[in-house]
C-alpha positions in Angstrom: -8.6 2.6 -12.9 -4.9 1.6 -12.6 -4.8 2.6 -9.0 -8.0 0.7 -8.2 -6.5 -2.4 -10.0 -3.2 -2.0 -8.0 -5.1 -1.7 -4.7 -7.1 -4.9 -5.5 -3.9 -6.7 -6.5 -2.2 -5.7 -3.3 -5.3 -6.6 -1.2 -5.4 -10.0 -2.9 -1.7 -10.6 -2.2 -2.1 -9.7 1.4 -5.1 -12.0 1.8 -3.3 -14.8 0.1 -0.3 -14.5 2.3 -2.3 -14.1 5.5 -3.7 -17.6 5.4 -0.2 -19.0 5.2 1.3 -16.7 7.8 -1.5 -17.3 10.3 -2.0 -21.0 9.7 -1.8 -23.2 12.8 -0.9 -26.9 13.2 -3.8 -29.3 13.3 -2.4 -31.1 16.3 0.7 -31.5 18.4 1.9 -34.6 16.6 2.2 -32.8 13.3 4.4 -30.2 15.0 6.6 -33.0 16.4 7.0 -34.6 12.9 8.4 -31.4 11.4 11.5 -32.2 9.3 14.9 -31.0 10.2 16.6 -28.7 7.7 19.2 -30.7 5.7 22.0 -29.5 3.6 19.9 -28.9 0.5 17.3 -27.0 2.5 20.1 -24.9 4.0 21.5 -24.2 0.6 18.1 -23.1 -0.7 17.7 -20.9 2.4 21.0 -19.3 1.7 20.1 -18.7 -1.9 16.8 -17.2 -1.0 18.5 -14.9 1.5 21.1 -13.8 -1.0 18.4 -13.0 -3.7 16.2 -11.2 -1.1 19.1 -9.1 0.1 20.2 -8.3 -3.4 16.7 -7.1 -4.4 16.4 -5.1 -1.2 19.8 -3.4 -1.7 19.0 -2.7 -5.4 15.6 -1.2 -4.5 17.2 0.9 -1.7 19.9 2.2 -4.0 17.5 3.1 -6.7 15.1 4.8 -4.2 17.9 6.8 -2.5 19.3 7.9 -5.8 15.9 9.1 -7.0 15.2 10.9 -3.8 18.6 12.6 -3.8 18.1 13.6 -7.5 14.7 15.2 -6.7 16.1 17.0 -3.6 18.9 18.4 -5.7 16.5 19.6 -8.3 14.2 21.1 -5.7 17.1 23.0 -4.0 18.3 24.2 -7.5 14.8 25.6 -8.3 14.1 27.1 -4.9 17.2 27.7 -2.7 15.1 29.2 0.1 13.4 25.9 0.7 16.7 24.1 1.2 16.2 23.4 5.0 12.8 21.9 4.6 13.9 19.8 1.6 17.0 18.6 3.6 14.8 17.5 6.6 12.4 15.6 4.3 15.3 14.1 2.4 17.0 12.8 5.5 13.8 11.4 6.9 13.0 9.7 3.6 16.5 8.2 3.3 16.2 6.8 6.8 12.9 5.1 5.9 14.4 3.7 2.7 17.5 2.4 4.5 15.3 0.7 7.1 14.1 -1.7 4.3 17.7 -3.0 3.9 18.2 -3.3 7.6 15.0 -5.3 8.0 16.0 -7.6 5.2 19.4 -8.1 6.8 17.6 -8.9 10.1 15.4 -11.5 8.4 18.5 -13.0 6.7 20.3 -13.3 10.0 17.3 -15.0 11.6 17.2 -17.5 8.7 20.9 -18.3 9.1 21.4 -18.3 12.9 18.1 -18.9 14.7 17.3 -21.9 12.4 13.5 -21.7 12.4 13.1 -25.0 10.6 14.6 -27.3 13.2 
């Protein structure tokens, strides 16, 4: 029941975000009247980027620590499976680290590309 609830919550979140992400401007004049990002908006963007990067780094650190702990336990219990565990561990750590890299890329886009102007 918990998994079904989690799936429905995730599906609802995806559907709620899709309408905002795929929204189009009603006409060309609305796009031309878009406000320029001022100092307060830039400060909020910087704050959001810092919070997002902090959450991503904390999540990556926790995930990598748990993965390494499990790999060490697996090798300690079954030393013959060490090569397979090592390959899976390295692949998993690469996937986890990609989250932080994607977050950094989004933060750099927010700072330097200036999507609001």
